[in-house]
N, C-alpha and C positions, 0 to 999 in steps of 0.2 A: 042498356044505357049505353050511349054517344057518349066519345072522351070528349067534347068540347059544354057538355053537360057536366061532367064528374063536378065534386067538390074539393078541390085540393090542398084545401084546409085541412094543414096536416093534424092541426092541434081537432080535429070534428074522429066521432070515432069512424068512417069510412074512412079516411089520410088518403081521398083521390081513388079510389073502386081499387087500392093495392093490397087489404085487407086480409082479401083471397092466397094473397103470395107470402105476408109479412104479416107476424106476430109485435102486438105492443111490445113495445119498452116504453121507459118509463124519461121522461123527457129533463126531471130536475137533479143536477147530476150529486148533491147531495145524496142524493138515495138511492142505493143501491140495489139492482135486479135481485128480488129473493131468493136463494140458492132454495134446490131441493135440499127438503127435509134427510138429516143425515135420519139413518134406518134406527127404531127399538129408541127413540126421540117421542114424545107425545107433540102437538101441536102448541100447551099448553110450556109443554118445558120447552122449547123452540123459542116461545117468546119471552120468559124471563130469562134463559141464553141470551137474547138481540138485546134485551131491554139491559142487562148488566155489561154487556160487550160496547154497546153504544155508555153506558157511564162508563165506565174504564178507557176510553178514548178517548173522554169531555176531560177528565183524570190530567189523563196523558198532558193535552193539550194548553191544558190548566198550568202543571207541575214547569212544562216548558216556558209559558209563561213570566209564571215567577222566577224562573233560572234566568231565563234572560233579562230581567228585572236586578235579581241578586247580579247577576253582573257586572251589570252598569254601575250597580250601586259600588262592589267591588276597587270600579277604574276606579269610579271617580276619587274615591275614601283613598286609592294605591297615591292617586295624583295628588291628593289634596298634602298626602303625606313624603312627596316626593320620593316614593318606589319608581325602580323605570321597569322593565321589563328585560335588562341588560342587569341588573343590579339581581331580579327575580331570579334569571340564569348561573349568574355564579354564585347566590346559594343553594341554587338546587344543585348545581355541579359542585358545589362544595359536602352539599349532602352524602349523592351522590357517592361521590371519592370518599367519604370516611364512610360511607356501609359497606362499598368491596372494603378498606385495610381492614374492618372490623369482623369480616365474612371468617370464616374454617379455612376458606378452599384458599384465600388470599397469604391465611398464614402459611399455610401449608407447604405455597406455591413460593413463598418469604424463604420460611427454612432451609427448602432445599436447596433451592439457588446459594442459599449464604454457606451453603455444609456445599455444595460444586465448588462454590471459590474461596471454598478456605482448600480444598483437597485444590484446584487451580492451582494456586498461589502456593501450595506446598511445595509444587510439581514442578512449576517455574521455579521453583528458590532451589532448589536440589540442580536440577536444568542446568541453572547459573554457577552455581559454588562449582558443576562438577566440568564446566566449560572452564571459570577459571583457574579450576586447577593443572587441566591438558595444557592452557597458555603459560602458564607456570614452567612444565615441564616441558613444553616448545623453547619456551625461551632461555633454559635453563640448559638447551642441549645443545653440542657442538657443530651441527649446520648453524642454529641464529647465531651463536657464537659469534662465529665467525662473517655471516650476513650486517650481525650490527657492528662490529669491526669493518667491512664495508663504510661502510654509509657513514660510521662516525673516520673515517682518516678522510672520505669524500667531499663530507661535512666542511670537516677544518683545512682544504683546498679550500672551499669556497668560500666561509666564510675568513679562511685565516691574510686571502687575495684581495679580498669589499676592505679587510681593518688597515691594509695596509696601502689602501687610495687606488687605488686598480681596481675593476667593473669586472676584466673580465677574465674570462673563464680560463682554468689550468690547462698552458698547454699540452699536448698529445704527448708521450713521452718520446725521449726522441729528437725535438724541435730543440734542445737546452735551451729550453726557455727563455730564450729570446724575444724580445715585445715586439710588436709587426713595427715595419717602417711607417712616417705620419708621411709619408707625399702620395698621399690619395690622387688617382688619376682627374679625380672633379670634385 
């Protein structure tokens, strides 16, 4: 057979003379190529299983279509009731938070943290009273009394000079406490 006379119709049994090299492949995409039978199954059992598989796949497609229709109907009802996705999200979060709060793990964690907080509060209170006691002891010490007296003396000199109408700081010792002359060069 020369190439000019070969049948190039791919639907013909000759397939353009390539039948020696290729096996027939179904053209219809809806028909899957038949896999070899599983060992141990008769041809009748295999046909029954294939029929059942086709039926189940068809039911799955139908259920998907029914689910899509129900989801559209649900969305329409929610829209008519004024329920928004944000409102649903809030409700879901609220419900989830409630579920977390009533969970055993949350209650145990809350109890543990509460006890830790109480112990920390007691420790800080004890530490605060110890610091207060030490500051009180320090305030009653001779060193602090001497320091307090000196600060009081400086304060009375500063406040006292302001009460007398003068904003000048007290002069240094030995200056005779004389005011500065009022004839500045500028």
